[in-house]
C-alpha positions in Angstrom: 14.9 -13.1 10.9 16.2 -16.2 9.6 19.3 -18.5 10.3 21.1 -19.5 7.1 23.8 -22.4 6.9 25.8 -23.4 4.5 25.2 -26.9 3.7 25.9 -29.6 0.8 23.2 -31.8 -0.9 23.3 -34.9 -2.8 21.9 -35.6 -6.1 17.9 -37.1 -5.9 18.9 -39.7 -7.9 22.7 -40.0 -7.5 23.9 -43.9 -7.2 26.9 -42.3 -5.6 27.0 -41.3 -1.8 30.4 -39.6 -1.9 29.7 -35.9 -0.4 32.7 -34.5 -3.2 29.9 -34.9 -5.8 27.2 -32.7 -3.7 25.9 -29.3 -4.4 26.7 -26.6 -2.4 23.0 -25.0 -0.8 21.9 -23.1 1.4 19.3 -24.0 4.2 17.3 -21.4 5.5 15.3 -21.4 8.8 13.3 -19.0 10.7 14.3 -18.2 14.3 10.9 -18.0 15.4 8.4 -20.4 15.3 6.2 -19.8 11.9 3.1 -21.9 10.7 4.5 -24.1 7.5 2.1 -22.0 5.5 4.6 -19.1 5.7 7.3 -21.3 4.2 5.2 -21.8 1.2 4.3 -18.4 1.2 7.7 -17.6 0.6 8.2 -19.8 -2.1 5.1 -18.5 -3.9 6.4 -15.0 -3.8 10.2 -16.0 -5.4 8.3 -17.9 -7.9 6.4 -15.2 -9.2 9.0 -12.7 -8.6 10.8 -15.3 -11.4 8.0 -14.7 -13.7 8.3 -11.4 -13.8 12.0 -11.7 -14.4 11.0 -14.1 -17.3 8.7 -11.2 -18.7 11.3 -8.7 -18.2 13.6 -11.0 -20.3 11.3 -11.6 -23.2 11.4 -7.4 -23.9 15.1 -8.1 -24.6 16.9 -5.8 -22.6 20.6 -5.2 -22.4 21.1 -7.5 -19.5 18.9 -10.5 -18.8 18.2 -11.5 -15.3 17.3 -14.3 -13.3 15.6 -15.2 -9.8 16.7 -18.3 -7.8 14.2 -21.0 -7.1 13.8 -22.3 -3.8 12.2 -25.4 -2.0 11.1 -26.7 1.2 13.0 -29.6 2.8 12.3 -31.6 5.9 15.3 -33.2 8.0 13.1 -35.8 9.2 15.9 -37.7 11.4 16.6 -34.5 13.5 14.7 -33.3 16.5 11.3 -32.1 15.8 11.8 -32.8 12.0 12.5 -29.0 11.2 11.4 -27.5 8.1 14.5 -25.3 5.9 13.9 -23.7 2.8 16.8 -23.8 0.3 18.2 -22.8 -2.7 21.4 -23.0 -4.5 24.5 -21.4 -3.2 25.5 -18.3 -5.3 29.3 -18.1 -5.4 30.2 -14.5 -6.1 30.1 -10.8 -4.2 26.9 -10.5 -3.0 25.0 -7.0 -3.2 22.1 -5.7 -2.2 20.7 -3.2 -4.8 17.5 -1.8 -3.1 15.5 -2.7 -0.5 11.5 -2.7 0.5 11.8 0.8 2.2 13.6 3.0 0.0 17.1 2.2 -0.2 19.0 2.0 -3.3 22.4 0.2 -3.0 24.3 1.5 -6.0 24.1 3.2 -9.3 23.0 0.0 -11.5 20.4 0.5 -13.5 19.4 -3.0 -14.5 18.0 -3.9 -10.6 16.1 -0.6 -10.1 14.4 -0.7 -13.8 13.5 -4.2 -13.3 11.4 -2.8 -9.8 9.9 -0.1 -11.9 9.2 -2.4 -14.9 7.3 -4.8 -12.6 5.3 -1.7 -11.4 4.3 -0.6 -14.7 3.6 -4.1 -16.5 1.3 -5.1 -13.5 -0.7 -2.2 -14.4 0.7 -0.9 -10.9 -0.5 -3.5 -8.9 2.7 -4.9 -7.8 6.2 -4.0 -7.6 8.9 -6.6 -7.0 11.2 -4.7 -4.8 14.7 -5.9 -2.1 16.9 -6.9 -4.9 20.0 -8.8 -3.9 22.2 -11.5 -5.3 25.1 -11.8 -7.4 25.5 -10.0 -10.6 22.3 -10.7 -12.3 20.8 -13.7 -10.2 19.0 -12.8 -7.5 17.3 -14.4 -4.6 15.1 -13.3 -1.6 13.0 -10.5 -3.4 9.7 -9.2 -2.0 6.6 -7.9 -3.3 4.5 -4.7 -2.9 1.0 -5.0 -3.7 -1.2 -1.9 -4.3 -4.0 -3.5 -1.9 -1.1 -4.4 0.7 -2.3 -7.6 1.2 -0.3 -10.9 0.9 3.0 -11.4 0.4 4.1 -11.3 4.2 5.1 -8.4 6.7 7.5 -7.0 4.0 4.8 -5.8 1.8 4.6 -2.1 2.4 1.5 -1.4 0.0 1.4 1.9 -1.6 3.8 3.2 0.8 6.7 1.3 -0.1 5.8 2.1 -3.6 6.1 5.4 -2.9 9.4 5.2 -1.1 10.8 3.5 -4.1 10.0 6.2 -6.5 11.1 9.2 -4.0 14.7 7.3 -4.3 14.2 5.8 -8.2 15.5 8.2 -10.8 14.6 6.9 -14.2 17.6 6.0 -16.3 18.2 5.3 -20.2 17.1 1.7 -19.5 13.7 3.0 -18.3 13.2 4.8 -21.5 13.9 1.7 -23.2 10.7 -0.1 -21.5 8.9 3.1 -21.9 8.4 3.4 -18.2 6.3 6.1 -17.0 8.4 8.5 -15.4 6.8 9.2 -11.7 6.1 13.1 -10.8 8.4 14.3 -8.1 8.7 17.8 -6.4 11.7 19.7 -8.1 13.1 19.4 -4.3 13.3 15.6 -4.3 16.5 14.7 -5.2 17.8 11.0 -5.4 17.6 9.7 -1.8 18.0 12.8 -0.2 14.6 12.7 1.6 15.3 9.2 3.1 17.3 10.4 6.0 16.4 7.7 8.6 17.9 4.2 8.5 15.9 1.8 6.4 15.7 -0.6 9.5 13.6 2.0 11.4 11.6 3.1 8.4 10.6 -0.6 8.0 9.7 -1.2 11.6 7.5 2.0 11.5 5.6 0.7 8.0 4.9 -2.7 8.6 1.6 -3.5 10.2 3.6 -5.7 12.6 7.2 -5.9 13.6 8.7 -7.4 10.7 9.9 -11.3 11.7 11.3 -11.4 7.8 14.2 -8.9 7.4 17.0 -10.1 4.7 19.9 -12.1 6.3 22.9 -10.6 4.7 24.3 -13.1 2.6 27.8 -11.9 2.5 28.4 -13.8 5.6 27.7 -17.1 4.1 31.2 -17.4 2.9 33.5 -20.2 3.9 35.2 -17.9 6.6 31.9 -17.1 8.4 31.9 -19.5 11.0 28.4 -20.4 9.9 27.7 -24.5 11.0 27.9 -26.7 8.2 25.6 -29.4 8.0 28.1 -31.6 6.3 30.4 -31.7 9.6 27.3 -33.1 10.9 25.4 -35.4 8.8 22.2 -36.2 10.1 20.4 -37.4 7.1 22.5 -38.7 4.0 19.9 -37.3 1.6 17.8 -34.6 2.0 13.9 -35.2 1.8 12.3 -32.7 -0.5 8.5 -32.1 0.5 7.9 -29.1 -2.1 10.4 -29.1 -5.0 10.5 -27.2 -8.0 8.4 -28.2 -11.0 11.4 -29.6 -12.9 14.8 -30.7 -11.8 17.7 -29.7 -14.1 20.0 -32.6 -13.4 20.9 -35.1 -10.7 22.5 -32.7 -8.5 18.9 -32.2 -6.3 19.1 -28.4 -6.7 16.0 -26.6 -8.3 16.1 -26.5 -12.0 14.4 -24.5 -14.4 10.5 -23.9 -14.0 8.1 -23.9 -17.1 7.0 -20.2 -17.2 4.0 -18.7 -19.0 4.1 -15.2 -20.7 2.2 -13.1 -18.5 -0.1 -11.2 -20.2 -3.5 -9.2 -19.6 -5.3 -11.3 -17.7 -2.6 -12.5 -15.4 -1.6 -9.1 -14.4 -5.3 -8.0 -14.2 -6.9 -6.0 -11.5 -9.8 -5.4 -9.9 -12.2 -3.5 -12.2 -13.1 -1.4 -9.5 -9.1 0.0 -9.3 -7.6 1.4 -12.2 -3.9 1.7 -12.6 -4.3 5.9 -12.4 -5.9 5.4 -8.9 -3.1 3.5 -7.7 -0.9 6.3 -9.1 -2.9 9.1 -7.1 -2.8 6.6 -4.0 1.2 6.4 -4.2 1.2 10.2 -4.3 -1.0 10.6 -1.2 1.3 8.0 0.2 4.1 10.2 -0.2 2.0 12.9 1.7 1.4 10.8 4.4 5.4 9.7 4.7 6.3 13.7 5.1 3.8 14.3 7.6 4.8 11.2 9.5 8.3 12.3 9.2 9.4 9.1 7.8 11.4 11.6 5.5 12.3 15.3 6.2 9.3 17.1 5.8 9.1 19.9 2.9 5.5 21.8 2.6 6.3 22.5 -0.6 6.7 18.9 -2.1 3.9 17.6 0.5 1.2 20.0 -1.4 2.6 19.1 -4.8 1.7 15.5 -4.1 -1.5 16.3 -2.3 -2.5 18.3 -5.2 -1.6 15.4 -8.0 -3.5 13.1 -6.1 -6.6 15.3 -5.4 -6.8 16.0 -9.1 -6.5 12.5 -9.8 -9.8 11.7 -7.7 -8.1 10.6 -4.8 -11.2 10.8 -2.3 -9.0 11.5 0.8 -6.8 14.1 -0.8 -9.8 15.7 -2.4 -11.3 16.2 0.8 -8.2 17.4 2.8 -6.7 19.7 -0.1 -10.4 21.1 -0.2 -10.5 21.6 3.4 -7.1 23.3 3.4 -8.2 25.7 0.6 -11.5 26.5 2.6 -9.1 27.2 5.8 -10.9 24.1 7.7 -8.7 22.4 10.1 -7.9 18.8 9.3 -7.1 16.3 11.6 -4.9 14.2 8.7 -2.0 15.9 7.5 -2.6 18.5 9.8 1.3 19.5 9.0 0.7 20.7 5.4 0.0 24.4 4.9 -2.0 25.3 1.9 -2.9 29.0 0.8 -6.7 29.4 1.0 -8.7 29.6 -2.1 -12.6 29.3 -1.4 -13.3 28.9 -4.7 -11.0 26.1 -5.6 -11.4 24.7 -2.2 -15.3 24.3 -2.8 -14.7 22.5 -6.0 -12.6 20.0 -4.8 -15.2 19.6 -1.9 -17.7 19.3 -4.2 -16.0 16.7 -6.5 -15.4 14.6 -3.4 -18.7 14.7 -2.5 -19.9 13.3 -5.5 -17.4 10.4 -5.4 -18.9 9.5 -2.2 -17.2 11.5 0.9 -20.0 12.1 3.1 -17.9 14.4 4.9 -17.8 16.6 2.1 -21.4 16.1 1.1 -21.8 17.6 5.1 -19.6 20.3 4.4 -21.2 21.5 0.9 -24.7 21.3 2.6 -23.3 24.0 5.8 -21.7 25.7 3.1 -25.3 26.3 1.1 -26.9 27.1 4.6 -24.8 30.0 5.9 -23.1 30.8 3.1 -19.4 30.6 4.6 -17.0 29.3 2.2 -19.1 29.7 -1.1 -17.5 30.4 -4.2 -17.5 33.8 -5.7 -20.9 34.5 -7.1 -22.8 31.5 -5.4 -25.4 32.2 -2.7 -27.2 30.4 -0.3 -29.4 27.8 -1.3 -31.2 26.2 1.2 -32.8 23.9 -1.3 -29.8 22.2 -2.0 -28.7 22.1 1.6 -31.7 20.5 2.5 -31.1 17.8 -0.3 -27.6 17.1 0.9 -28.8 16.7 4.6 -31.4 14.5 3.5 -29.0 12.4 1.6 -26.7 12.2 4.6 -29.9 11.5 7.0 -31.0 8.6 4.7 -27.4 6.7 4.4 -26.8 6.8 8.0 -23.0 7.0 7.4 -20.9 8.1 10.2 -19.0 11.7 9.9 -18.9 12.7 13.5 -22.3 14.4 13.5 -25.4 12.9 15.1 -28.4 12.3 13.0 -30.8 14.5 15.0 -28.0 17.5 14.7 -28.7 17.1 11.0 -32.2 16.9 11.2 -32.5 19.6 13.4 -30.9 21.8 10.7 -33.0 20.6 7.9 -36.2 21.3 10.3 -34.9 25.0 10.9 -34.5 25.9 7.2 -37.9 24.1 6.2 -39.6 26.2 9.1 -38.1 29.5 8.0 -38.1 28.9 4.3 -36.1 31.6 2.0 -33.0 31.1 0.3 -34.7 29.3 -2.5 -36.6 26.9 -0.3 -40.1 27.0 0.2 -41.7 27.3 3.9 -42.9 23.9 4.6 -44.0 23.9 8.4 -45.5 20.4 8.3 -42.4 19.1 7.0 -40.4 20.9 9.6 -42.7 19.5 12.1 -42.2 15.8 11.5 -38.3 16.4 10.6 -38.0 17.7 14.6 -40.0 14.6 15.9 -37.8 12.3 14.0 -35.0 14.4 15.7 -36.4 13.9 19.1 -36.9 10.1 18.3 -33.2 10.3 17.6 -32.0 11.9 20.3 -34.1 9.7 22.7 -32.6 6.6 20.8 -29.1 8.0 21.6 -30.1 8.6 25.2 -29.9 12.4 24.8 -33.0 13.6 27.0 -32.5 17.1 27.1 -31.8 17.0 23.2 -35.1 14.9 22.6 -37.3 17.6 25.0 -36.0 20.2 22.9 -36.8 18.5 19.5 -40.5 17.8 21.1 -40.8 21.6 21.7 -39.5 22.8 18.3 -42.0 20.3 16.9 -45.0 21.8 19.0 -44.1 25.2 17.5 -43.4 24.0 14.1 -47.1 22.3 14.5 -48.7 25.5 15.4 -47.4 27.3 12.1 -49.3 24.8 10.4 -52.6 25.3 12.3 
């Protein structure tokens, strides 16, 4: 939360000290103490938003837009020499067009299309949101990033992007830019899902309680009662600490910034993450929002988005959807109910396993061992089960099942043989001994004794 003040500023290079020649500006200061780096991060965020606006304008839309530039000033003659963020005062009716948590302020196409545009042009890695200002001159934006990093507490990551798309309906302006339409369930109408207050949603979704709620700039009118720094002039000229790169005139206000066209190198994502993967992560985030009741729960819509995410290769969606199809309980998205289908469920788990989900690998190994949950026409296969268990044992990945338990199941199959696996009592005995050692290290004395006994039985079969 920030305090805002109406103020006036004399030009840096003006020879006149008459306040009638001063520019109207707004000074902002965080109510709670923050590190100075936070102020510079805000400048970076707003300048990056301006670059995206420049890229938007480069496509010759029906209405061009701009984002205010801000700078940091210090009142050196005041107690503690406080820092403020400064920007030009925008005269006119101030409107909040959207928020970072799904709120849509009115039916104007330009602000909503701009948010959608930044998402697509950044290879779906970022989204400029929280659009507000006078007409098409905006200030105080927020940026969501796909990785949820940077840009302060207001960056809600893919969940913030999901909230936007649940509220957003593509318009003819989206068609003008050839923006990809976000797939929604037929029940998801404009804004109908966002039944909770924006402030409540924002507080729940941020990693920490946000200290950066946007100040209602409509209060900055002449009759607002806000303190005017002109009435109590402490410093006749405001000192710039970090000004914009180019001053437009002698007024001292922030001028135009030299902007470069955004190309693929600027907006490229990590090679490990594709824009398709980000899109499927957003669909999965929609499921989370439903199940956390950030929006009114709809099982049909939740299944719709979960299936899209799973079919797109989102690992968490694959394993959860696969387990639900097999009738296996999940401790995540447990509210979602899916009609069971063992054939499809097994296929989803297999895909999750190939993508590195160890618990799915364990479930597949168990299915090949017991025969439960296998697709039609597929029989037990202990050779495949042992191979998968060996992978889990060697990787030591935490799946909620102790390694010695995995070794026990492998040893049993090796000792008995069958279902495509050749009996091997020697390997079984050695596996039981390894299980005993693992149990001993885990301070499980009774389990260790049990495995040593099983090893003795296996060795007797060798003799």
